[in-house]
N, C-alpha and C positions, 0 to 999 in steps of 0.2 A: 589711461589715454582715452578710453571709450567714454568714461564719465566726463572728462574734460570737454570732449567733442559734443556730447549731448548738452552739457551745460552752456557751451558756446552758442549752439543753435537756438536753444530755448531763450537765452538772454538776448540774442539778436532779434528773434521774432518779437519779444516783448518790447524791446527798444524801438523797433520799427512801427509797431502798433501804437505806441504812445505818441510817436512823432506824426504818423500818418492820420490817425483817426481822433486825435484830440479835438475837443469842442473849442470853439472860439471863446474868448473871455466873457462875452455878453450873451452867449447862448445858454438859456436855462431850460430849454425844451427837452421833452423826453426823446430818447433815441428811437430810431425806427424799429418796429417789431421784427425780430429775426428768428426763424424756425431752425430746428436742427438740420444738419447736413449728414445724411447717413453715410455717404462715401467717405467724408472727412473723418467722421467718428470711427469708422472702421479702420481707417489708415492710421490714426494716431493711437489706437488701441493695439493694432497688429504689430506695428514697428517696435514699440517698447516690449511687447511680449516676446517677439523674436530675439531682441537684444538680451533680455533677462535670461532666456532659456539658453542662449549661446554662452553667456558669461557663466551660468551655472554648470554647464557641461565642461567648459575649460577649467573652471575651479575644481570640479570633482576629479578631473584627470590630474591636475597639479597636486591636490591634496593626497590622492592615492600614491603618486610618486614620492611625495615628501614622506609619507608614512611607511614606505617600503624600505625596511632595514637591510635587504639583501641577504646573502648567505653567510657572511662572516662579519657581522657587526661587533664592535666592542660594547659589551653590556655594562652599564653602570646603574647601580641602585641609588636613588636619591631620596634621602629622608629629610622631611621638613618639620620643624617643631619650634614654637615660640622660644627663642627668636634666633634660629641657627639652621644651617644646612650641614649635612653630612653625606659623604659619598663612599660607596663600597664597590669593589670591582670582583664580582663573582668568578670571572675567568682567571683571576690572579690570586688565588687563595684568600679571597674575601679581604684583600688589602683595603684599608680604610684611610680616608684623609678628610681634612676640613676644607680643602679646596678641590675643585674639579680639574683633573688633569687629562688631556686628550691628545691623541696623536694626529698629526696633520694628514689630511686627505683620506681618512678612514671613516666609514659610516659608524655612527654611535647611536645605540638605542638607550635612551634614559628611561628608566622605570621609576615613576615618582609616586610617593605616598606620604601622607601626613599623619602625625601622631596626636594632633589635637584639633586645630581648626583649619579652615580653607587658606592655603597659601598659593601663591603664583610664581612659578619659576620663570625667570626672564633674563636672558643675556642680550642686550640690545643689538650687538653685532651679529648674533645668530639669526635675527629676524623673526624668531618664533617665541611664543610663550605658552606655558601649559600650567593649568590649575593642578594643585595637589589637594585631594578630597579625602577626608577621613573615611576609612572603610573601603576605599577604592584604590586601585593601582592604575594610574594614567601613564601614557607613553608619549615620548617625543623623540623623533629621529632627526639627527643633524649630521652634517659632514663639514667639519672645520676645514677652511681653506686658506687660513692665513695665520702664521705664528704670531703669538702675542698674549698678553694678559688682559682679560676683560672682566668687568664687573658682573657678578651674579646677584640679581635684585629680586626681592619679593615685591610683587606689584598688587597684592591683595591686602587691604588693611586688616591686620591680624592681631592687633593689640598694642599696648603702650610702646613696645620695643620694635614696632614694625620698621621704623626708619633705620634701625641698625642691623636688620636681618639681611646682611650682605657677606659675600665672600668673593673669591676670584675663580675664573675659569682660565686655565693656563694651557694654551695650544702649543705643542712643541713638535719638532720633527720626530718622525716615527722611531728612528734610532734612539733619540734622546728619551723618548717615552719608554721604550723597552729597557733602556739602561736604568731609568728611574724605578721601573717596576722590579727589575732584578735586584737593584740595591736594597729596595725596601724589603723584598722577600727575604734576602740573605740576613738583613738586620733582624727581622721578625723571627727568623729561625735560629738566631744566634743566642748567646748568653742572656739570662733573664734581664739583667740591667740594660743590655743593649736593646733588647726587644721592647722593654718598657719605655725606654727613652724615645724610641722610634714612634710608638703609639702616641706618647705624650706630645711630641712635636708635630706629627702628622695631623692630629686632630685639633691643633690650635690651642692646646691647654696653656702653652707658654705666652699666649697673647692676653690671658686674663690673670695669670698667677705668678707669684714669685717661687722659684725653686732653684737653689744654688747649684744643684747637681746638673741641671739642664741649662744653666746660664740664663734663667728666666727671671725678669725683674718687674713684671706687670703688677699693677695694684688694684685691678678691677675686682678680683675675687680674693679670698683669704690667702694668706702666706702659707704655702704648703710645707715649708720647713718647720711650721709650728703644729703639724698634725698630731704629734703625741699629746701636746697640751689640750688640743681641741677634743681628741678622743677621750681624754681624762675628763674634760668638762662635760662631755655627753654621757659619760658613764659606761663606755663601750670599749671592748678590746680594739686595739689600733687596726688590725687587719679588717675586722668586721665594720669598723667606722669608715675606713677609706672606701671599702666596696659599696656601702650603702650611700656614701656621699656622692659617688659617681652615678649610680643607677637611680638614686632617688634623692636628688640634691636638696629638696625642701624638707626632708625628714629631720635634719638638724642644720641650722644656719648660724654661722659664727656671729657673735655679737658685733654690731656695727655694720652688718651687711644685710641687704633686704632679700626677701624671698623672690622666687620666680625670675631670677636673673640668669642663673646657670641652666642651660637647656638639658632636657633629659634624653637627647639623642644618644648620649654615650651608653645608655642602656642597651642599645642595639649593636654594640661592638661584638664581634665574635668572641666566644668564651676564652679562647687562648689569649687574644689580645687584651681583653679585660683583666684577666688574671695577671698577665705580664705587667700591665699598668699598675695594678694594685700593689704587686711585689716591689715594683720600682719606687713607687711613692713611699711605701712603708720603709724600705731600706734607706732611701735617700733622706727622709725626715729623721730617721734614727741616727744615721751617721753624721747629719749636719754638714755634709760636704757640698 
């Protein structure tokens, strides 16, 4: 509003000056010599200075409030890598997911880091964005105030797959969030097959791969029901091949698929979840169910 008011005043003065002091069409003489007006110059310097200082003070106060996570925020670790986001919840046994789930009305402290290049985390409806910088941990504090599903977008040109570096932020009632956390925690603590399938689904593996045991039919990445044949082609034991394919997906790429498509964010999975995922993929591909 302040900027609009300043613009309106400046535009009005310019328009008035053009109308009031314009030269007649046939007047080609020089204008009268005009010397500086000290009082006027002080005025038009002092007023903008006061406005800028006032705006800076207000902005500093607002930014300080925005960055205050309070005494009991929900902590979420955000990892960015070409070309995917992953989320971990340290206060909930390092539960991981490929989408961001948040409780309504609670302050959330996002700690962001990048594994490769600069990315930028942005949810338009949250009204803030924050860069993720290799070697640094940046922070963003938000308080979701409306239930819904919103896009998470990378707004920093980060490579050929930049346009597809998207996922969802799901804001849910506090009770629903706690129920989701408890359900995922029980699944991860359950039998190996259940825990592995939970990691597989939570981290979006079913959006790229086919795996009958998980009801996944996507074709972006290799068919995981064919893992034994792929391991044989790579000349490696199945367990070691599956583990390496998750943490270092470019070590061996199935024929017909390009490199640098599968992100390496899965190397950041907690060891228990990574081991559960490996066991699940190995047993599922062997059984062919």
